N, C-alpha and C positions, 0 to 999 in steps of 0.2 A: 378650690374645693371640688367643683364639678369634675375637673380632670382627675383629682385624687380618687373620687368615687368611681369614675369610669375605669381607671387603671387598677383598681383594687388595692390601693396603698393603705387603706384603713382596715384594721381587723374588726372582728365582730364586736369586741368589747367597746371599742371606740365608736363604732356605728350605733350601737345600742344607746350609748350616752347621748350622742348627737341627735338621734331620732327623738328622744324625749325633749331636748331643747327646742328642736324645730317644731315639734307639735305644740309646745306651750307658746311659742312666739307667733305662729301663724295658723292656729287652728281654725280661724274663721275666714281665712282667705279662700275665695272660691277658685276652683280649678275647672276649666272648660276643656274638654277633649274633643278634637275634631278628627274623625276618621272617615274612610271611604275608599272606593275603588281607585286604582291608579288612573290619573288623568281626569278625575272628576272636578278638579279645581279647588282642592283643599287649601293650597297656598294662597290662591286669589281670594277665597272666602275669608281666610284668616287675616289677610292684609286689609280687606274691606272692613272687617269687624274692628281691627285695631285703629284704623283711620277714624271710624265713628266714635269709638271710645275716647280717643284723644281729642276729638273735636268737641264733644259734648261735656267732657269732664276735664277741664284744663289742668288739674293737678294730679290726675290719675297716673300711676306707674304700673307698667305691664311687663311681665316676663314671659318669654315664649321659648318653648323647647320644640324643635323640629327634628323628627327622626326620619332618616333615609335608609333604604334597604342596603345591606351588604351583598355584593355579588358573590355567588358561590364559586365561580371559576377563578376570579382574580383576587377576591377577598377585599376589594375596595368599595368605597361608597362615594357617590357624587356630592352629597351634601349641598344640593343646589336649590333648596326651597327658598332661600333668601333672595334668589333672583327675582321672584314674583312679588316680593314685599317691599313696597315703596315707603312704608311707614317707619322703617328702621332708622331713618335719618333723625328721628326725634330722640332727644336725650332721655326721654321718659320711658323708652323701650329698651329692654335687654333681650337678646336672642342668643340661643345656643343651639348649634346643629350637632347632632350625634348620629352615629351609625347603629344599626341593630346589632352588629357584631355576631350575628348568627343568621342562618338561612331559614326560610319558611316561617318568618315571624315579622310582625309589624312594629314591635317595640323592643327596647333594650332591657336587659335583665336588671339594670340598675336605675331604670327610669323612675321607679317609685321613690328611691332615696333622693334622686335629683329634684323631683317635684317637691318633696318635703323640705329640702334645703331652700329652694326658692320661696316657698311659702313662709319660711321663717326669716326672710330678709326684708320684710316690710312692703312687699309689693301688694297692690290692691287687687290684682288679678293675675292668674297664671293660666296660660293657654298652652296646650299640648297638641301638636299635629303629628299623627302617626304616618307610617309609610302606607302604601296602597295595600288594601286587604281584599280577601275573597268573600265568598258568601257566608262562611261559617266562622269568621274571625270576629271576636268580640272582647279581646283582652283589655282594651282601653277602659271598659266599663268598670273594672275593679280598681283603677288607678286615679280616676277623676270623679268630680262631684256632679258634673253635668255633661254627659256624652252627647255629641252632635254627629249625625251621620250625613255625609255629603255624597250625593249620587247624581247621575244623569238619567236621561230617558233611554239610554242604550242598555237596558237590562234584559232585553229579549221579550219573550212572551210574558203575560201577566202571571202565569203560574210560577215563574222564576222568583217572584217576590216572596213566595212561601218559604224559600230556602235561605233568605237573608236574615241572619240572626239580629243584626243591628236595628232592624225595624221594630223588634220586640223591646230592645233595651234603650234605644235612643230617646232622649227627652225631646229632641227636635230633629226633624229631617229637612235637609236642604236639597231641593231639586234644582241643581245648577245647570247652566247652559240651556236655559229655557227657550232660546231662540232657535233651537233645532226643530226639525220637522217631527211631528208626533209628540211634542212635549206636553201639550194640553191633555192628550189621552193618557200619557204617562202620569201626569199629576192626578187625574181622576183615579187611575188604578192604584197608585201608592196610597192615596187617602182611603180608598176602600180597604186595602190590605191593613192599614194601621187600625181602622175601626174593627176589622175582623179579628186581629190579634188581641185586641183588648175588649172585645165584645161590647163595643160602644157604638152600636148601630144607629142609635137615635141622635148622635151628635151631628151638628151641622158641619158641612164641608169647610166653611170658613173658620170654624173653631178647631179643626184638626191641625196639630203643629207640623204641617208639611207645607213648606213655603218655596215657591218658584223664584229663582234668581238668575241674573246674568252678571256674575261677579266681574267679568272683564269689561263691563260697560260703566262709564263714569256716572256716579251719582244714581245708581240703579234704584228705582223705587221698590223693587222686590227685595233687595238687600236691606234697604231702610226699614221696610215692614218686618222682615225677619229679625233685624237687630232690635227693634222695639219689643217684639214678643220674646226674644231671648232674654232681654233685661227683665221683663216682667216675670218670666218663668224662673229665672235665677233668683230674683228677689223673693218670690213666693216660696221656693223650695229651700234655699240656703240661708236666707235672712242675713246677708253680710252686714258687718258693722264698720265698713271702711269710712274714714273721715273725709276722703277725697272723692268718693263715688257713692251715690245713693241708688244707682241702677234705676233711675227714673228719668230718662232723657226726654227732652222736648223735641220730638221728631215729627215732621210733617208726613202723615200717612194717608193723605187723601188718595194717592195712587197706591194700590196694594200689589198689583202684578206688574212685572217688567214689560216694557215695550221696547223691542229691538229697534235701534236706530238704523233706518234704511238709508244707506249712502247712495244706492242706485235704485231708481224707481222700478216698480215691477214691470212696466212696459219696456224697460231697457235692460233687463237682466241678461239678454243675449247680445249686448252691444259688442262684445269682443268677437262673438261668432259672426255678427253682421259685418264687422270690419274685415275679418278673415275672408268671408264670402265675397265682399267687394274687391278685395285684393286678388282673389282667384279669378274673378270675372275680368279684371283688368289684365292679368297675365294671359288669360285665354285670348282676349282681343289682340294683345301684342303679338302673340304667337301666330294668329291668323294673318295679321298685317305683315309680319316678317315672312311668312310663307308666300303671300301674294307678291311681295317685293322680290323674293328669290325667283319666283316664276317669271316675273316681268324682266328681271335681269337676264335670265336664261333665254327668253324670247328675243330680247334686244341683241344679245350676242349671236343668236342664230341668224337674225336678219342682217347683222353686220357681216357675218361670214358669207351670206348670200349676195353681198354687195348691193343692197337695196339703195338706189340713188336718192330716194326721198326719206331715208332713215333719219329721224330727228335725234337730238341729243338725249342722253339718258335722263329719264324722269320727265321728258317732254312728250307732247302728243303730236300725232300726225296732223298736218295741215288739212282741214276738211276739204279745201279746194282740190288738193291732189287726190284725195280719196274719191271725189266725184268724177274726176277725169279718168281715173283708172278703171271705171266701170265699162264693160264691153258694150258697144252700140247695139241697138236692136237689129236682129237679122230678119230680112223679108220672109214672109210665110212660105213663099214658093221655094226659097232656097233651103228651108229646113225639111223639106219632104224629099223622098226618094224618087218622086215622079216628076217629070218635066212639067212646066207650067201649062203647056198646051194640052197635055193629057189630063190635067186637073180641071180644065175650064168647063168641059161638057158635064162631068158629074157634079161640079159645083153649081152650075146653072140649073140642072135638073133638081138638085137638092133644094135650091132656093124656091123653085116653083112648087115643089111638093110641100115645103113648109108653109108657104103662103096659102095653099089650098087646104091645109089642115090634115093632109094624108101622112102616112108613115112611109118614108122613102125606103127604109131598109127592108120593108116587106117584099119588095121586088129586087132587093139587092142581097142575095144570100151571102156574098163575100163579106159585106160590111156587117151583117148580123152575126156571122160566125166570128168575125174579129171582135165584136162587142162581147159575145159570150166568152170568148177565150180570155179577154182582158178582165172580165168580171170574176172568172174562176181563179185567175192567177193573182199573186200579190201585186200591189201597186208598184209601178216602175216609172222612173222619170224618162219617158220615151216620147218621141214626136209621133202623133197619130192624127189621122184625118177625121174630122167631124162631119157626119152626113147632113147636119142642119146648118152648117155655116161654110163659108168659102175660105175660112182660115184654119190653120192647124192649131191645135191646143196641146198643152203639155200635161200629161197625167202623172 
């Protein structure tokens, strides 16, 4: 029948007759409509709600219609909402996916007749999930009994909430993905906007039907709290008379707000970066060692080409005894000067006597003083020079 309705195989006369039959058969069956922006988690929220309905009401039967957008360029639709729904394995759940079959719309033109048909089939609850909508879309409100708006904290500035029509018409607002940064501020802003739209400024925040959830988290307390309030509001507004569901679940609501499960402690949130940094440090040390080994190899080859007789094997060290023997023996002081030893004897003796008497020997030696001034004015050089205060030569 749903296919016949979608394909337009029924004329208006037949549809009019069937609509009356469907209305009489399922006039009290509640219809919950979930809508929201694309990627807000509508399918996950729908699946979590179905899971809790099936758990708390063992004989309840649920029908789900999921609408996916039709692409303008190709004319096709993914119909992939069922990917997120794990509750479909239950025989008490029926799901039908359909495309919008038009552009710039979130529902199908025949969605109203499809919902009416399912209501007349004896289901205890009908759930409708629309395609992603924009700020001004609110078509689902005219087709369901209890509209639910699913959103996230990524709505931009608080002034953007003034433009969202569904905040005016939704009986319940779900702020999903509450584990995102800034979600608590978004919850406060959405609750303020809900109060402002309904001029309910004296209402407490906990009484505002805006509930934070993390639908992707197993047994999320936020979803459980939202489910309990949804059942309460549906029962108060619609007063369903289902024999299999009284919409009064026994849910533990000690925790009302979700708590994200932290798999990685806060102190280790950068553990991947730390591993990468450690790997880079290791690679840098390896490069330095490789460069040092390359230089050592080059030096060893140079010494081999020079035919060093004491050259050790590669990666071995020189024998310390050979290194000590290769040092040049000390040269006598007289041999390192340009003046014969006999010529140095008299000035050395005179200098020794002058030092012992406390006088300044170069006061009477203009040549030595001039040499000192010249050496002080010029840059240091490794040359052999005669010291007037000692009988040995020093190296400057």
